[in-house]
C-alpha positions in Angstrom: -18.3 16.7 22.9 -20.4 16.5 19.7 -20.1 13.2 18.0 -19.1 13.5 14.3 -21.3 11.6 11.9 -20.6 10.4 8.4 -22.3 9.6 5.1 -21.2 6.6 3.0 -19.0 8.1 0.2 -20.2 7.3 -3.3 -17.2 8.4 -5.6 -13.5 7.7 -5.3 -10.2 8.6 -6.8 -7.3 6.1 -6.7 -4.0 7.2 -5.1 -2.2 3.9 -6.0 0.3 1.8 -4.2 1.2 3.0 -0.7 3.3 0.2 0.9 4.7 -2.7 -1.2 4.8 -6.2 0.1 7.9 -8.1 1.4 8.8 -11.0 -0.8 10.5 -14.3 0.3 12.2 -16.9 -1.8 8.8 -18.5 -2.5 7.3 -15.2 -3.7 5.1 -15.1 -0.6 4.6 -11.8 1.2 1.7 -9.8 2.6 1.2 -6.1 3.3 -2.3 -5.3 4.3 -5.1 -5.3 6.9 -4.3 -1.8 8.1 -5.5 0.0 11.2 -4.7 3.7 11.5 -5.0 5.8 14.7 -3.8 9.2 15.9 -0.9 8.9 18.3 -1.0 11.9 20.6 2.5 11.3 22.0 4.1 12.0 18.6 1.2 14.1 17.1 1.1 11.8 14.0 -0.8 9.0 12.4 0.4 5.5 13.4 -0.5 2.4 11.4 -0.4 -1.2 12.5 -0.9 -3.8 9.9 -0.6 -7.4 8.7 3.0 -7.6 7.5 4.0 -11.1 6.8 6.7 -12.2 7.5 6.7 -11.8 10.5 2.9 -11.3 10.7 2.7 -7.8 12.2 4.2 -4.4 11.7 3.8 -0.7 12.4 4.6 2.5 10.5 4.4 6.3 11.0 3.2 8.8 8.5 6.1 10.7 6.9 4.3 12.9 4.4 0.8 14.0 3.3 -0.2 15.1 -0.2 -3.2 17.4 -0.1 -3.9 16.4 3.5 -3.8 12.6 2.7 -1.2 10.4 4.4 0.5 8.7 1.5 4.1 8.1 2.5 4.9 5.9 5.5 8.0 4.9 7.3 9.5 1.5 6.7 7.4 -1.1 8.4 9.0 -2.5 11.5 7.7 -5.4 13.8 5.5 -4.3 16.7 7.4 -4.7 20.0 6.0 -7.2 22.4 7.3 -8.3 25.8 6.7 -11.9 24.7 8.2 -11.8 21.1 8.1 -15.5 20.6 4.3 -15.7 20.4 2.9 -16.1 16.8 0.5 -13.4 16.0 -0.8 -11.5 13.0 -3.5 -9.0 11.9 -3.1 -6.5 14.7 -5.9 -4.0 15.4 -5.9 -1.1 18.0 -9.2 -0.7 19.9 -10.7 2.7 18.9 -13.3 5.0 20.3 -16.7 4.0 18.8 -17.9 7.6 18.4 -14.5 9.1 17.2 -13.1 7.1 14.2 -9.3 6.6 14.2 -8.9 7.7 17.8 -7.3 5.0 20.0 -9.3 4.3 23.2 -7.4 4.6 26.4 -9.1 2.3 28.9 -8.1 2.4 32.6 -4.8 4.2 31.5 -3.9 1.7 28.8 -4.3 1.1 25.1 -5.6 -2.2 23.8 -4.2 -4.0 20.8 -5.9 -7.1 19.4 -4.1 -9.9 17.6 -5.0 -13.2 15.9 -2.8 -15.9 17.4 -2.1 -18.9 15.4 -0.7 -22.4 15.7 -1.2 -25.8 13.9 -4.7 -25.8 12.5 -6.2 -23.1 14.7 -6.5 -19.3 15.2 -7.9 -17.4 18.1 -8.0 -13.8 19.3 -6.0 -12.3 22.1 -5.5 -8.9 23.7 -2.3 -7.0 24.5 -2.0 -3.8 26.5 0.4 -0.9 26.7 0.6 2.6 28.1 2.0 3.8 24.8 0.9 3.1 21.2 4.5 2.6 20.4 4.6 -0.3 22.8 6.0 -2.6 24.1 2.7 -4.5 24.3 2.1 -7.3 26.9 -0.3 -10.1 26.0 -3.0 -11.3 28.4 -2.5 -14.9 29.6 -5.8 -16.2 28.3 -7.6 -15.9 24.9 -9.9 -12.9 24.5 -12.2 -14.6 22.0 -11.4 -18.4 21.8 -12.7 -20.6 19.1 -16.2 -22.0 19.6 -17.5 -25.4 20.7 -18.6 -28.3 18.6 -20.9 -27.3 15.8 -20.7 -23.6 16.5 -20.1 -21.1 13.7 -16.6 -20.3 15.0 -15.5 -23.8 16.0 -12.4 -23.8 13.7 -11.1 -20.2 14.0 -11.8 -16.8 15.4 -10.0 -14.2 13.1 -9.7 -10.7 11.8 -11.0 -8.9 14.8 -11.9 -5.2 15.2 -12.8 -3.4 18.5 -14.6 -0.3 19.5 -15.0 1.3 22.9 -18.3 2.7 24.1 -17.5 5.0 27.1 -21.2 5.4 28.0 -21.4 1.6 28.6 -17.7 1.2 29.6 -17.7 -1.7 27.2 -15.7 -2.8 24.1 -17.6 -4.3 21.2 -15.8 -6.7 19.0 -16.5 -7.9 15.5 -14.7 -10.9 14.2 -14.7 -13.7 11.5 -15.9 -17.0 12.8 -14.9 -20.1 10.8 -16.9 -23.3 11.1 -15.4 -26.8 11.4 -18.7 -28.4 10.2 -21.2 -27.3 7.6 -23.7 -24.7 8.8 -27.4 -24.7 8.0 -27.1 -22.1 5.2 -28.5 -22.5 1.7 -25.6 -20.8 -0.1 -22.4 -21.0 1.9 -22.4 -23.7 4.6 -18.6 -23.6 5.0 -18.1 -19.8 4.8 -17.2 -17.8 7.8 -19.8 -15.5 9.4 -19.3 -12.2 11.2 -19.6 -12.7 14.9 -19.9 -10.2 17.7 -18.7 -10.2 21.3 -18.6 -7.7 24.2 -16.3 -7.0 27.1 -16.6 -4.9 30.2 -13.6 -2.7 30.6 -12.6 -4.5 33.8 -13.4 -8.0 32.6 -10.6 -10.4 31.6 -12.3 -11.9 28.5 -15.2 -11.1 26.1 -18.6 -12.6 26.0 -19.8 -13.9 22.7 -23.2 -12.7 21.4 -23.3 -14.9 18.3 -23.6 -14.2 14.6 -24.6 -10.8 13.5 -23.9 -11.2 9.8 -24.2 -14.6 8.1 -23.4 -15.0 4.4 -26.2 -13.5 2.4 -28.6 -16.3 1.2 -28.7 -14.9 -2.4 -26.6 -16.4 -5.1 -24.3 -13.9 -6.7 -24.6 -11.3 -3.9 -21.2 -9.8 -3.1 -21.4 -11.1 0.4 -22.9 -14.6 -0.2 -19.7 -16.5 0.4 -17.8 -15.1 3.4 -16.8 -12.0 5.3 -13.6 -10.1 6.2 -13.0 -7.4 8.8 -15.6 -4.7 9.7 -15.0 -1.1 10.9 -17.9 0.9 12.3 -18.4 4.7 12.3 -21.3 6.9 13.5 -23.6 7.7 10.6 -25.8 10.6 9.5 -28.6 8.9 7.5 -28.2 5.8 9.6 -27.1 5.5 13.2 -24.1 3.4 12.2 -22.2 2.7 9.0 -19.5 0.1 8.5 -16.8 -0.6 6.0 -16.0 -4.2 5.4 -14.9 -6.8 2.8 -16.7 -9.9 1.7 -17.0 -12.3 -1.2 -19.6 -13.9 -3.5 -17.7 -17.1 -3.6 -18.5 -19.9 -1.1 -15.7 -22.0 0.2 -16.0 -25.8 -0.4 -14.3 -28.7 1.4 -13.1 -30.0 -1.9 -10.8 -27.0 -2.4 -7.3 -27.8 -1.2 -5.6 -24.5 -2.4 -3.9 -22.0 -0.2 -7.0 -19.7 -0.6 -9.5 -22.5 0.3 -11.0 -20.6 3.3 -11.2 -17.3 1.4 -11.5 -18.0 -2.3 -11.4 -15.0 -4.8 -12.7 -12.5 -5.1 -12.8 -10.4 -2.0 -14.6 -7.1 -2.4 -14.9 -3.9 -0.4 -18.3 -2.5 0.5 -20.6 -0.8 3.1 -23.3 -1.7 5.6 -25.5 0.2 7.9 -27.4 -0.3 11.2 -30.0 1.8 13.0 -29.7 0.2 16.4 -28.2 2.3 19.2 -26.2 -0.8 20.3 -25.0 -2.1 16.9 -25.0 -5.9 17.6 -27.9 -6.8 15.2 -29.9 -5.7 12.2 -27.0 -4.8 10.0 -27.9 -4.3 6.3 -25.4 -4.5 3.4 -25.6 -2.1 0.4 -26.8 -4.1 -2.6 -23.5 -3.6 -4.5 -19.8 -3.5 -3.4 -17.6 -0.4 -3.9 -16.5 -2.1 -7.2 -16.2 -5.5 -8.8 -12.9 -7.0 -9.8 -13.9 -6.9 -13.5 -14.5 -3.1 -13.2 -11.0 -2.3 -12.0 -9.5 0.4 -14.4 -6.4 -0.4 -16.4 -4.2 1.9 -14.3 -5.1 0.0 -11.2 -4.3 -3.4 -12.8 -1.0 -1.9 -14.0 0.0 -1.0 -10.4 -0.7 -4.6 -9.2 -4.3 -4.5 -8.1 -6.5 -7.5 -9.0 -7.9 -10.9 -8.0 -9.0 -9.6 -4.5 -9.7 -6.4 -2.7 -9.1 -7.4 0.8 -9.5 -5.7 4.2 -10.5 -2.1 3.9 -9.8 0.6 6.6 -11.2 4.1 6.6 -9.1 7.1 7.8 -11.4 10.0 8.3 -9.5 13.2 7.5 -10.0 16.5 9.3 -11.9 18.1 6.3 -14.4 15.2 6.2 -12.9 13.3 3.3 -12.3 9.5 3.8 -9.1 7.8 2.8 -9.5 4.1 2.4 -6.5 1.8 2.7 -6.8 -1.7 1.4 -4.7 -4.7 0.3 -5.1 -6.1 -3.1 -3.7 -9.1 -5.0 -3.7 -12.9 -5.0 -3.8 -14.6 -1.7 -0.4 -14.3 -0.1 0.8 -11.7 -2.6 -1.0 -8.6 -1.3 0.1 -5.0 -1.2 -1.4 -1.9 0.4 -3.3 0.6 -1.8 -5.2 3.9 -1.2 -8.3 5.5 -2.6 -9.8 8.8 -1.6 -13.5 9.8 -1.4 -14.3 12.5 -4.0 -16.8 14.1 -1.6 -16.7 15.0 2.1 -18.4 12.4 4.3 -18.6 14.4 7.6 
């Protein structure tokens, strides 16, 4: 099978709000961090996402306008066989060489989640024979938080996973939060992008360390911290990646709800020319857009403050639909923009 390859899109048109957020009595509610895969059982697109409360959800495409999925079913909780476990930010492991295609490994799909409790987050894997679930969690963490002084001592978070059949391995990218200041000139308290690998028959992943630290350049769009990262096979470069990051460095003096991820979060692209993409990633010099450049129509529909986790859905005709959450921390909704050119 020929591997499709993609260029980084350079022009976009906004499609507006896709899924509004739930709202509780304190005005808290999050709808974002999407992950979209093709579900062969129902011949349709399935989305899992960070819907809080309860922390996770799934939705099915109901309608496409000009080939772009823009109407989705009401978000419902993902079914787990252990529903009492606290988890959020779900992500389905995909085939590395075929974007948005769920990987079936030894007869099962893998779903990743960020488990959370008092003062800590860590990454765990669930498995199911169907993308609809129910999903069963492994007994042990997949990527636990790190040891004393390590870059991920406090949390492991916002994981993505990609299966390489030629290696029979899954490559994971994740946010690692430090508990102690790191030896960085710009953002010693910001999270870094870590990478880990897992053999298909192994119970846990092996950490390979940091692959993207905050950029040591004041004002760079990724000099503060990172969000999630999605890879795709590239044309000009062997791999391209869509991610979010921030120019703002977290500080221990900040006690706000957004202290670990201060505004703004911005979407952008990176590239890598390694066959095995665990090192030598390079960010484009500018993000997709800065907050101050958001057009009035975007602001009128609720975008602003942050452009959080971005996820690319590669359409059959080569266009790229990017779904992303925007808004103040804890008040995020899901939006859509479409590439003006064909990437494939």
